[in-house]
Every structure is written in structure tokens, then in C-alpha cells.
C-alpha positions as CSV (number, residue, x, y, z in Angstrom):
1,M,-0.4,0.4,0.2
2,K,2.3,3.0,0.6
3,K,3.6,1.9,-2.6
4,I,1.5,2.3,-4.6
5,L,0.9,5.6,-2.3
6,F,4.6,6.5,-3.5
7,L,3.9,6.0,-6.5
8,T,1.0,7.9,-7.0
9,V,3.0,10.5,-5.1
10,A,5.6,10.5,-7.4
11,A,3.1,10.6,-10.4
12,A,1.2,13.3,-9.5
13,A,4.3,15.5,-8.8
14,F,5.8,15.2,-12.1
15,L,3.0,16.0,-14.0
16,L,2.2,19.6,-11.3
17,C,6.5,20.1,-12.5
18,S,6.4,19.1,-15.6
19,C,3.0,20.8,-17.3
20,G,5.1,24.8,-15.8
21,R,7.9,23.7,-17.4
22,D,6.5,25.3,-21.3
23,E,4.3,28.3,-19.3
24,Y,5.5,32.0,-19.0
25,R,4.9,33.9,-15.7
26,I,4.8,38.7,-16.9
27,H,5.3,39.8,-13.4
28,G,4.9,43.9,-14.1
29,R,5.0,46.6,-12.4
30,V,3.6,50.7,-12.9
31,T,5.5,54.0,-11.8
32,S,2.7,55.9,-11.9
33,N,0.7,56.3,-9.2
34,E,-2.7,56.8,-11.4
35,L,-2.4,53.5,-12.7
36,E,-4.4,51.7,-9.9
37,G,-6.9,50.0,-10.9
38,V,-6.4,50.7,-15.0
39,K,-6.1,47.9,-17.8
40,I,-3.1,46.6,-19.4
41,F,-2.7,44.0,-22.3
42,L,-1.1,41.2,-23.8
43,V,-1.8,41.3,-27.5
44,P,0.0,38.2,-28.9
45,Y,2.1,40.4,-32.3
46,G,0.5,39.7,-35.6
47,H,-2.6,38.0,-33.3
48,E,-3.9,40.7,-32.8
49,E,-7.6,38.8,-32.9
50,R,-9.6,38.8,-29.5
51,E,-10.0,35.4,-28.8
52,N,-6.3,36.1,-28.7
53,V,-5.8,39.2,-26.6
54,D,-5.0,39.3,-22.1
55,S,-6.1,41.3,-19.6
56,V,-5.2,42.2,-16.2
57,L,-6.1,45.1,-14.6
58,I,-2.9,46.4,-12.8
59,H,-3.9,46.2,-8.8
60,N,-0.7,47.8,-6.0
61,H,1.2,48.6,-8.7
62,E,1.4,45.1,-10.4
63,F,0.0,42.8,-12.8
64,E,0.3,39.4,-13.5
65,F,-0.2,37.1,-17.2
66,R,0.1,33.5,-17.2
67,G,-0.2,31.2,-20.4
68,R,1.8,28.6,-22.3
69,E,1.0,30.5,-26.3
70,H,5.7,31.2,-27.0
71,W,4.8,34.6,-29.5
72,M,6.3,37.7,-29.7
73,C,3.9,40.2,-27.8
74,T,3.0,44.1,-26.3
75,L,2.8,45.2,-23.4
76,R,0.0,47.9,-23.9
77,L,-2.3,50.4,-21.6
78,I,-5.9,50.8,-22.7
79,S,-5.7,53.3,-24.7
80,H,-6.1,55.9,-23.2
81,E,-3.8,55.2,-19.9
82,R,-1.4,55.6,-23.1
83,H,-0.2,58.8,-22.4
84,K,0.8,57.1,-18.4
85,G,3.3,54.2,-19.9
86,Q,5.5,52.7,-23.1
87,N,4.2,49.9,-24.8
88,L,6.7,46.8,-24.6
89,L,8.1,43.9,-27.0
90,V,8.5,41.0,-24.9
91,A,8.7,37.3,-26.0
92,T,6.5,34.9,-23.9
93,E,9.6,32.4,-23.8
94,P,9.2,30.2,-21.1
95,G,9.8,31.2,-17.2
96,D,9.1,34.7,-15.4
97,I,9.6,37.2,-17.8
98,Y,10.0,41.0,-15.6
99,V,7.9,44.2,-16.6
100,T,8.2,47.5,-16.2
101,I,5.6,50.2,-17.5
102,G,6.5,53.6,-17.3
103,P,7.5,56.3,-19.6
104,D,10.8,54.0,-20.7
105,S,9.2,50.7,-20.0
106,R,11.8,47.7,-19.7
107,G,11.4,44.4,-19.6
108,G,13.9,40.9,-19.1
109,G,14.8,37.6,-16.8
110,T,14.8,35.0,-20.3
111,P,17.2,35.0,-22.6
112,Q,15.1,36.3,-25.4
113,N,13.6,39.2,-22.9
114,D,17.5,40.4,-22.1
115,S,18.0,40.4,-25.4
116,L,14.5,42.1,-26.9
117,Q,16.1,44.9,-23.9
118,V,19.6,44.7,-25.6
119,W,18.0,45.5,-28.7
120,K,16.0,47.8,-28.3
121,D,18.7,49.5,-26.6
122,L,20.6,49.5,-28.6
123,T,17.3,50.8,-31.7
124,I,16.7,53.4,-29.5
125,E,20.7,54.5,-29.4
126,H,20.5,54.6,-33.3
127,N,17.5,56.2,-33.9
128,R,19.1,59.5,-31.7
129,R,22.3,58.8,-33.9
130,L,20.5,59.3,-37.1
131,G,17.9,61.8,-35.8
132,Q,21.5,64.0,-35.5
133,L,22.7,62.9,-39.3
134,Y,19.7,63.9,-40.6
135,D,19.4,67.1,-38.5
136,A,22.9,68.2,-40.3
137,G,22.8,66.9,-43.6
138,L,24.7,64.1,-43.3
139,K,22.8,61.4,-45.7
140,E,25.7,59.2,-46.5
141,E,26.4,58.8,-43.3
142,A,23.1,58.0,-41.7
143,A,22.7,55.6,-44.4
144,E,25.4,53.7,-43.6
145,E,24.7,54.3,-39.4
146,H,21.8,52.4,-40.7
147,A,23.1,49.4,-42.6
148,A,25.7,49.1,-40.0
149,Y,22.6,48.9,-37.6
150,R,21.0,46.3,-40.3
151,T,24.1,43.8,-39.6
152,R,23.4,44.2,-36.3
153,T,20.4,43.4,-36.3
154,Q,20.4,40.7,-38.4
155,Q,23.5,39.2,-36.5
156,M,21.0,39.6,-33.1
157,A,18.8,37.1,-35.2
158,L,21.1,34.4,-36.8
159,A,22.3,34.2,-33.2
160,L,18.9,34.2,-31.8
161,G,18.1,31.3,-34.4
162,E,15.6,31.8,-37.1
163,D,13.3,28.9,-35.1
164,S,13.1,31.5,-32.0
165,I,10.6,34.1,-31.1
166,L,12.7,36.9,-31.2
167,G,14.6,35.4,-34.3
168,A,11.9,35.0,-36.4
169,F,10.5,38.6,-35.1
170,L,13.6,41.0,-36.3
171,L,14.5,38.5,-39.4
172,Q,10.5,39.9,-40.0
173,L,11.0,43.1,-39.5
174,Y,14.8,42.9,-41.6
175,P,15.3,39.8,-43.8
176,L,18.5,39.0,-44.6
177,T,18.7,39.3,-48.9
178,N,21.6,38.2,-51.5
179,E,22.5,42.2,-51.6
């Protein structure tokens, strides 16, 4: 009888452990006190159909999403509150993803989301530099800057893997070409 009970408990423990392995958990915080009770949405990129969108209410500056669908998503506030927090791309890969929604939203905690934050920071710097070059009338240098950014993005995508959520997303933005 003890063996049957032990095997039953062991099987249940195995099932519980294996069930959570492919689950993502987004642990979110907001920086604005004005967002208490506001709805935040998790919208799959390219799959914006209503049945794929998830939402929760922000409570005590926090929110959480859980799921098993793995794709690129955008975290966004309800439309009339979007000025209080920047949208944030997240890859819903298995594991704990930590995000902060505010004027400069940030994310990380899993390999692809850490890489996504690096790419976001590079993109912000690229856009700043590109604007400076265009303002100075340096169109040729701006084109070179953009070509280097595109190549960096493609290299990052290939390093992540074309079959990864982020790799596929980046290659969709900047496809490989035979130039």
C-alpha cells in the first residue's frame, strides 16, 4: 500500500512539475500611481484577434500574465491611458519575465527578453544617432549608420536562431537579402 501511495504521489509531482515547464509568467510593475485599477493588455504581434488578447487590471502597481502560447507580444495600456506608459514588446517564452511599464518601459528575466531589451536600447541609440545625422544633412552617413544597424539586428537574430520567437521577429523586420 505504501508503494502505491508513493508512486501516486511521485506521478502527481512529476505531472505538476512538467506542466509548468513551458509556461511563461510575466511579473509586471507600473511606475505611475495613476494606473491603479487600469486595464493592461497582452496582445500577440500578428495575432491581434480578440480571442488571443489577454488583459488584467493593475493592482498595487502590479499585474501578472501566465500562459503557454509562445509568441512575440506587446504589453499596452488601455487606449485612453497609453500616455502614462510606453508599450513594451515581450517574448512569451517559458520562465519568469519581469517588466516595468512607465515612460521608458523595460523587460528581462529570460534569455530572449534580456536580448530584446538589448535590442531596444540599441534601437533607441540608433534612432537618436540617425536623427542627428539627418539634422546635420549627412544623408550618406545616415545610410551607413542604418545599414550597420540592420546588419547588427540580423546578426542578433541569427545568433538567437531563426526558429526562436525573437529571432523570427527580427528577421521579419529586417529580412536577409542577397545584396
